[in-house]
C-alpha positions as CSV (number, residue, x, y, z in Angstrom):
1,M,0.0,0.0,0.0
2,R,1.3,3.5,-0.9
3,I,0.4,6.2,1.7
4,V,1.0,9.9,1.6
5,F,0.8,11.7,4.9
6,V,0.0,15.4,4.5
7,A,0.6,18.2,7.0
8,A,0.8,22.0,6.9
9,P,4.5,23.0,6.5
10,L,4.7,23.7,10.2
11,Q,6.5,21.4,12.6
12,G,3.8,21.5,15.2
13,H,1.4,20.1,12.6
14,L,3.7,17.5,11.0
15,L,5.4,16.0,14.1
16,P,2.3,14.2,15.5
17,L,1.8,12.4,12.2
18,I,5.3,10.9,12.1
19,P,4.8,8.0,14.6
20,L,1.9,6.6,12.6
21,A,3.7,7.1,9.3
22,A,6.7,5.2,10.7
23,A,4.4,2.4,11.9
24,C,3.0,2.1,8.4
25,R,6.5,2.0,6.9
26,D,7.5,-0.7,9.5
27,A,4.5,-2.7,8.5
28,G,5.9,-2.9,4.9
29,H,4.0,0.0,3.3
30,D,5.5,2.7,1.0
31,V,5.1,6.0,3.0
32,L,5.8,9.6,2.0
33,L,5.6,12.7,4.1
34,A,4.2,15.7,2.1
35,S,4.8,18.9,4.0
36,G,7.7,21.4,4.5
37,D,9.9,22.8,7.3
38,F,11.0,19.3,8.1
39,P,12.7,18.7,11.4
40,P,16.2,17.1,11.6
41,D,14.8,13.6,12.3
42,V,11.8,12.1,10.5
43,L,12.6,8.5,11.5
44,G,14.0,7.8,8.1
45,L,10.8,8.5,6.2
46,R,10.8,9.8,2.6
47,T,9.8,13.5,2.4
48,A,8.5,15.8,-0.3
49,A,8.2,19.5,0.0
50,I,4.9,21.1,-1.1
51,D,5.5,24.5,0.6
52,R,6.9,26.6,-2.2
53,R,4.0,29.1,-2.1
54,F,2.9,28.4,1.5
55,S,2.9,31.4,3.9
56,L,1.0,31.3,7.1
57,Q,1.9,34.9,7.8
58,R,0.4,36.0,4.4
59,S,-2.7,33.9,5.0
60,A,-3.1,35.3,8.5
61,F,-2.6,38.9,7.2
62,R,-5.3,38.5,4.6
63,A,-7.7,36.9,7.1
64,V,-7.2,39.8,9.5
65,L,-7.8,42.4,6.9
66,S,-11.1,40.7,6.0
67,N,-12.2,40.2,9.7
68,L,-10.8,42.9,12.0
69,R,-13.2,42.3,14.8
70,L,-12.7,38.6,14.6
71,A,-8.9,39.1,14.7
72,R,-9.2,41.1,17.9
73,R,-11.1,38.3,19.5
74,E,-8.5,35.8,18.2
75,L,-5.7,37.7,19.9
76,R,-7.6,37.4,23.2
77,G,-8.1,33.7,22.5
78,E,-11.9,34.2,22.2
79,A,-12.5,33.4,18.5
80,G,-13.1,29.7,18.9
81,L,-12.6,28.1,15.5
82,S,-13.7,31.0,13.4
83,M,-10.4,32.7,12.8
84,V,-8.4,29.4,12.5
85,G,-10.8,28.5,9.7
86,E,-10.3,31.8,7.9
87,I,-6.5,31.5,8.2
88,F,-6.1,27.9,7.2
89,S,-8.7,27.9,4.4
90,R,-6.4,30.5,2.8
91,A,-3.2,28.7,3.8
92,N,-4.4,25.4,2.2
93,L,-5.0,26.9,-1.3
94,P,-1.3,27.0,-2.4
95,L,-0.8,23.5,-1.2
96,I,-3.4,21.9,-3.4
97,A,-1.6,22.1,-6.8
98,P,1.8,20.8,-5.6
99,L,0.1,18.0,-3.6
100,R,-1.9,17.0,-6.6
101,E,1.2,16.9,-8.8
102,L,3.0,14.8,-6.2
103,A,0.0,12.4,-5.8
104,E,-0.2,12.0,-9.6
105,R,3.4,10.9,-9.6
106,E,3.3,8.7,-6.5
107,R,-0.2,7.2,-7.1
108,P,-1.0,6.6,-3.4
109,D,-3.8,4.3,-2.3
110,L,-4.5,6.4,0.7
111,I,-3.9,10.0,2.0
112,V,-3.7,10.7,5.7
113,F,-4.0,14.4,6.6
114,E,-4.1,16.5,9.8
115,P,-7.0,18.6,10.7
116,L,-5.7,21.9,9.2
117,T,-4.5,20.5,5.9
118,E,-7.7,19.9,4.0
119,A,-5.7,20.0,0.8
120,G,-5.2,16.3,1.6
121,A,-9.0,15.7,1.4
122,V,-9.3,17.7,-1.8
123,V,-6.6,15.8,-3.6
124,A,-7.9,12.4,-2.3
125,G,-11.2,13.3,-3.8
126,L,-9.7,14.3,-7.1
127,L,-7.9,11.0,-7.3
128,G,-10.9,9.0,-6.1
129,I,-9.0,7.4,-3.2
130,P,-9.9,7.3,0.5
131,S,-8.6,9.8,3.0
132,V,-8.0,9.6,6.8
133,L,-8.2,12.5,9.2
134,Q,-5.6,12.2,12.1
135,E,-6.3,14.4,15.0
136,N,-3.3,16.3,16.3
137,T,-4.8,18.9,18.6
138,L,-7.1,19.1,21.6
139,W,-9.8,20.6,19.3
140,P,-11.9,17.7,17.9
141,A,-10.6,17.0,14.4
142,P,-14.0,17.0,12.6
143,D,-14.7,20.5,14.0
144,L,-11.5,21.8,12.5
145,F,-12.2,20.1,9.2
146,R,-15.6,21.9,9.1
147,A,-14.1,25.2,10.2
148,V,-11.7,25.2,7.2
149,T,-14.0,23.7,4.5
150,G,-16.9,25.9,5.5
151,C,-15.1,29.1,4.8
152,S,-16.1,31.1,1.7
153,V,-12.6,31.2,0.3
154,F,-12.7,27.4,0.2
155,A,-16.0,27.2,-1.5
156,G,-14.6,26.3,-4.9
157,Y,-13.0,23.1,-3.7
158,A,-14.6,19.8,-2.9
159,A,-13.2,18.2,0.2
160,P,-15.0,14.8,0.7
161,D,-15.4,13.7,4.3
162,P,-12.6,11.3,5.4
163,A,-13.3,7.6,5.3
164,L,-11.9,7.3,8.8
165,T,-11.0,9.6,11.7
166,I,-8.3,8.9,14.2
167,A,-8.8,10.4,17.7
168,V,-5.7,11.0,19.9
169,V,-7.1,13.1,22.8
170,P,-7.3,11.0,26.0
171,P,-10.9,10.4,27.1
172,S,-10.9,12.6,30.2
173,L,-9.9,15.6,28.2
174,R,-12.6,15.2,25.6
175,T,-16.1,16.7,26.1
176,A,-17.8,14.2,23.7
177,P,-16.6,11.2,21.6
178,I,-16.2,11.6,17.9
179,E,-18.7,9.4,16.2
180,G,-17.1,6.6,14.2
181,A,-13.5,7.6,15.2
182,I,-10.9,5.1,16.3
183,P,-8.6,5.9,19.2
184,M,-4.8,6.0,19.0
185,R,-2.3,6.9,21.6
186,P,-0.6,10.3,21.0
187,V,3.1,9.4,20.7
188,P,5.3,12.4,21.5
189,W,7.9,13.1,18.8
190,S,10.2,16.1,19.0
191,G,11.9,15.7,15.6
192,G,15.4,15.1,16.7
193,G,18.2,16.7,18.7
194,T,20.6,15.1,21.2
195,L,19.8,14.6,24.8
196,P,22.7,15.4,27.1
197,P,23.5,12.6,29.6
198,W,22.6,14.7,32.6
199,L,19.0,15.0,31.3
200,R,18.6,11.2,31.2
201,E,18.1,11.0,34.9
202,P,16.7,13.2,37.7
203,G,18.9,16.0,39.0
204,D,19.8,17.0,42.5
205,R,16.9,19.4,42.6
206,P,13.5,19.3,41.0
207,R,13.9,20.0,37.3
208,V,11.6,22.2,35.2
209,L,11.7,22.1,31.4
210,V,10.9,25.4,29.7
211,S,10.0,25.4,26.0
212,H,8.4,27.7,23.5
213,S,6.7,27.6,20.1
214,T,8.6,27.0,16.8
215,L,6.5,29.8,15.3
216,R,7.3,33.5,15.4
217,G,4.7,36.2,15.8
218,P,3.3,38.9,18.0
219,D,1.8,36.5,20.6
220,T,3.7,33.2,20.8
221,G,3.4,33.0,24.6
222,D,7.1,32.5,25.2
223,P,7.6,32.1,28.9
224,T,11.4,32.3,28.8
225,R,11.9,35.9,30.0
226,A,9.5,35.6,33.0
227,V,11.0,32.3,34.0
228,L,14.5,33.7,33.9
229,A,13.4,36.6,36.2
230,A,11.7,34.3,38.7
231,A,14.1,31.3,38.7
232,P,16.6,32.6,41.3
233,S,13.8,32.6,43.9
234,V,12.8,29.0,43.3
235,D,14.6,25.9,44.6
236,A,14.7,24.1,41.3
237,E,16.8,23.5,38.2
238,F,15.4,25.2,35.1
239,V,16.3,23.9,31.6
240,L,15.5,26.3,28.8
241,V,15.0,24.4,25.5
242,R,16.2,26.5,22.5
243,G,16.8,29.2,25.1
244,P,18.9,32.4,24.8
245,R,22.7,31.9,24.6
246,R,23.6,35.5,25.3
247,G,23.7,37.2,28.7
248,T,24.3,36.0,32.2
249,L,22.1,33.2,33.4
250,P,21.0,32.6,37.0
251,P,23.0,29.7,38.7
252,N,20.0,27.4,38.6
253,V,19.3,27.9,34.9
254,R,20.8,25.9,32.0
255,V,20.2,26.2,28.2
256,V,20.1,23.4,25.7
257,D,19.5,23.3,22.0
258,R,16.8,21.2,20.4
259,I,16.4,18.0,22.4
260,P,14.0,15.0,22.2
261,L,11.6,16.3,24.8
262,N,9.9,12.9,25.0
263,E,13.1,11.5,26.5
264,A,13.7,14.4,28.9
265,L,10.1,14.8,30.3
266,P,10.0,11.6,32.3
267,H,12.8,13.0,34.5
268,A,11.2,16.4,35.0
269,A,9.1,17.7,37.9
270,G,7.4,20.4,35.9
271,F,6.9,21.7,32.3
272,V,6.4,25.3,31.3
273,H,5.4,26.0,27.7
274,H,3.3,28.0,25.3
275,A,0.2,25.6,25.4
276,G,0.8,24.1,22.0
277,A,-1.1,20.8,21.6
278,G,2.0,18.7,20.9
279,S,3.8,20.0,24.0
280,M,0.8,19.5,26.2
281,L,0.1,16.0,25.0
282,G,3.8,15.2,25.4
283,G,3.8,16.4,29.0
284,L,0.6,14.5,29.8
285,A,2.1,11.3,28.3
286,A,4.9,11.7,30.8
287,G,2.6,12.5,33.7
288,V,4.3,15.9,34.3
289,P,2.4,18.9,35.8
290,Q,2.3,21.8,33.4
291,L,2.2,25.6,33.5
292,T,1.0,27.0,30.2
293,T,0.6,30.4,28.7
294,P,-2.8,31.1,27.1
295,G,-3.2,33.1,23.9
296,A,-4.1,33.1,20.2
297,G,-4.9,30.0,18.2
298,D,-5.7,26.9,20.2
299,R,-3.6,28.0,23.2
300,T,-6.4,29.4,25.4
301,H,-8.6,26.4,24.6
302,N,-5.7,24.0,25.4
303,S,-4.9,25.7,28.6
304,G,-8.5,25.6,29.7
305,V,-8.8,21.9,29.0
306,L,-5.7,21.2,31.0
307,A,-6.8,23.3,33.9
308,A,-10.2,21.7,34.0
309,R,-8.6,18.3,34.2
310,G,-6.5,19.5,37.1
311,A,-3.2,18.5,35.5
312,G,-1.9,22.1,35.1
313,F,-2.8,25.7,35.2
314,A,-2.4,28.8,33.0
315,V,-0.7,32.1,33.5
316,P,0.0,34.8,30.9
317,A,3.6,34.6,29.8
318,R,4.6,38.0,31.2
319,S,2.9,37.3,34.6
320,I,4.7,34.1,35.6
321,T,6.2,34.5,39.1
322,A,8.2,32.5,41.5
323,D,5.0,31.6,43.4
324,H,3.6,30.1,40.2
325,L,6.7,28.0,39.6
326,T,6.7,26.9,43.2
327,R,3.1,25.8,42.9
328,L,3.9,23.8,39.8
329,L,6.5,21.8,41.8
330,T,4.7,21.5,45.1
331,D,0.9,21.1,44.4
332,P,0.3,17.3,44.7
333,A,-3.1,17.5,43.0
334,L,-1.4,18.6,39.8
335,R,0.9,15.6,39.7
336,T,-1.9,13.2,40.6
337,A,-4.1,14.4,37.8
338,A,-1.2,14.4,35.3
339,Q,-0.3,10.8,36.2
340,Q,-3.9,9.8,35.8
341,V,-4.0,11.2,32.3
342,A,-0.6,9.5,31.6
343,A,-2.2,6.2,32.5
344,E,-5.1,6.9,30.2
345,I,-2.7,7.6,27.3
346,A,-0.7,4.5,28.0
347,A,-3.9,2.4,27.7
348,M,-4.8,3.8,24.3
349,P,-3.9,1.7,21.2
350,D,-0.4,2.4,19.8
351,P,0.1,3.4,16.2
352,A,1.1,-0.1,15.1
353,T,-2.4,-1.4,16.1
354,V,-4.0,1.3,13.9
355,V,-2.3,0.2,10.7
356,P,-4.7,-2.7,10.0
357,E,-7.6,-0.2,10.1
358,L,-5.9,1.8,7.3
359,E,-5.3,-1.4,5.3
360,K,-9.0,-2.2,5.5
361,L,-9.8,1.1,3.6
362,V,-7.8,-0.1,0.6
363,H,-8.3,-3.8,0.6
């Protein structure tokens, strides 16, 4: 079976698809990742760039000009799925032609796409082959699918409903099940990097990992500056992932380059980040309490879901204090809830068990 996995050319969108793609490859299938901005490590999978004309910034700018009031709500994290639909309906348009050309060369039997790359559904429809929607955020995947395909700028393109939806959100974080979807464990994958030996085991003091988005923009929710200011007042070791290399750091702060977070998180006592879905699900899989920074996109939604479950709490990036970091490390209820969700995730089917479900769609 030949399978093309399609993701927006953004690492946060692509990385969650790689474990299932690798499982399909390991089962003997011919797999190709169609995206862009590829991380250093894609587990040896073939890749093809479809991002020559893709620009999230340009798509967002056009969406903002057309919907100024909606854009203000989005910056406050109050726009729901409306603005993301406006942005990604535009962002998908330049992906359709190169993906179609690629698919006509590769002749896949199946296309697997993530919830904000409806170009995958469009091309699957044009080729007359089934598509699969793989969830990769805490928003229900079908809701995102409808948010994009329902926008007026997408009206000229037919995006058939997927033949199958894969749901990765653990049960206690989901308000309602997705009808007909099959569950799959969200397997954290950071896309490469080297883990220093000292991060492979707990330190002398509680360790807090601090990360930020791979995207740049006016509101990325980067907690680094506030954590640096508060760290000297907290009895803990802080590790800034992709942190600043210039300036004097407090004695209890260390900086590392890109690392496989999934390998470092099991030895951490806390995790501070921008509330991206991949980071949040990775932290939950490791059972680590989290402090997140709400904001635009899905960050406010994600932070609310995490807080409602009791596995973390949210603070605006600029407002993080030593008291917040101390609570992250000392509140036993946070760790208990995080470990409960980790047990849920561990009990979900792993990607290898989902491969036969994909095979059924073709055979």
